[in-house]
C-alpha angles and dihedrals in degrees: 000000000000110000125186111253115251115266119259108242093200095055107099094192095055115086117237116270115267117239088223108067094197101050120119131240092256090058090054091051093049090051091054092051090052092052090049092055090049090055092054097264093303118133113228114255112247116241116258115283114252124209109257118256106237092193092065129066114255113222120218118261095240140001090259091056090046090057093051116090119246115262113246121189111264109249116242108252121218116250115262087224092064091053094049114119092231091056092048091049090048092053091051092049092048091053090047091052091051091051091048091048090053092049094045092046091051091047091051092050093051092042091051090054091050091045093058099040118113112270130236098257113122093192138008114286136190117223126184113218108199123220118270102030119141127223095268092045091052090049091051092048092050090049092052090050090051095243095120134016100194108059093169090057089050091051091046091051091052090052096045094047092042090232098139094107090046095062106112129191120235143092114305134187113217118201125234112285091000111182123230089258091052090049093050093045090051092053099041093046090053095235092168122174114267114221119205126222118187118193112195120223117261100033118134121239090253091054091049091051090052090054092050092051090051092055106095093193089069123076138209134031129284112244097205141349109267121242113277116269095017097103116082113220105231143121112278128191122211142157126249111276096031109145119249091231088058090056091047090050091052091049091050093049091049091049095049092048094048093047093050093050094048093047090054091054098043124134114266118252100031115154089235121113103192144011088259091061089049089052092050093050091046089054091054091049089049092054095044100057139017095192116100093211092058102049098089092046092049089048089050091055092056093042090052091049092050090051091051093045091243122150112257093226095196117169095213089062089058091052094047091050090052099044100033091227098310094121139264127344093237090224139056119289114262124230091242090054092054089060095038109113117235130153088253102042104112090189086069108026127063121245125344124355117253092264147349119307095207142358107277124208126236093264092057091047090054092045091053091048094046109028125180116274098246139125094225116139102172141045134173135182116274095208093247100080097277138078140246118222132212137190095206135046092235093058090045091055090053090051090050091050091053089052092050091051092049092050091047091052091048091050091047092051090051091051092050090050091052094051092049091061096252115128105261123239119242105284121236117251111271108245120237112249112259116259119221108320110282131171092255117183097219110007089247092284109112131170102237109040 
């Protein structure tokens, strides 16, 4: 049997228990109103509120309240969005990306250190990287040559720095202990090795072509021998693999430019009608002397002879007519060869030969265009690498006689040395006996035969 719990006398909010257990709520309200009227309309003051005793059970205010369940705070439910599979997958991917970033960052840091460490080369080395190699092929080649020892780091550096398109073929010089970064910078910046080709003054075109064919750093054939005198002797720089025709073209351009500039600044009144005649005269001057201080005087001798309609009588023209530009005779000129007619033999023909007899340098071109202001018509070797000059034929003959005496003494000394048992020095070339006296320009003893 469910009995109503006894009223709590200390609860000020609970109404006093009614003596009639079965009366209704309306009866209790009516009773309260009656009491209020008896007190003069004043509501009774409620007793002071006491703090609840938590150690005791608190009864409900009414049976209706007792039947109602106690209110418990509603638990906070997790958002359906956080439990969505896409969100879960996104969180997993995000964590994976963080992990990958950490791994990649660490790898880059270590790779950067390896990339900038000194390399294994003990001394500088030149390596030729052929055309058409890929990144991995270049790395393998550098490893075989001992330039690098970590090809995978080199490949990684190329990828990270996006330098694949900048890799250039060619011949490179890598410094001692060059790091991978230094090696890559050398290749991408195109710091190829510059080879040097020096062409001496006075060589014929055929001799220059022979030198080009002997140079293994050049490539390709030479279609034809260039016209004589059109190649400027100079020092040329080129990279390995440059074609020989390219070098010849550069030499021809340099020669044409030099000739044009010298012709424009020539001395007035020269007996030369064209730049080609200037080139021809410069080639004779080039072959006659190798001393810079004599070029203008030698050029003056030939200019004076041209003005006086005298034959030039230059020994190098005899040699060129005999060899056809293949080089020197390797022996003294014979008397019969002096009188042998060729288009280039200036002992026979009048004036200049039909073309150059060699490729003159810039100094000889300038000497022919601006000769010394002298009246000299003759010169002959002095026996010491230079020449002595003369205005008259008589003085020239005396100079030639001195040269013959000097040569005779040198030959006699060599013979005495040989008979005494001492190894002889190389004898001087025996001069050819003079023909009938002629006003020869140089006594057939030039400086560049």
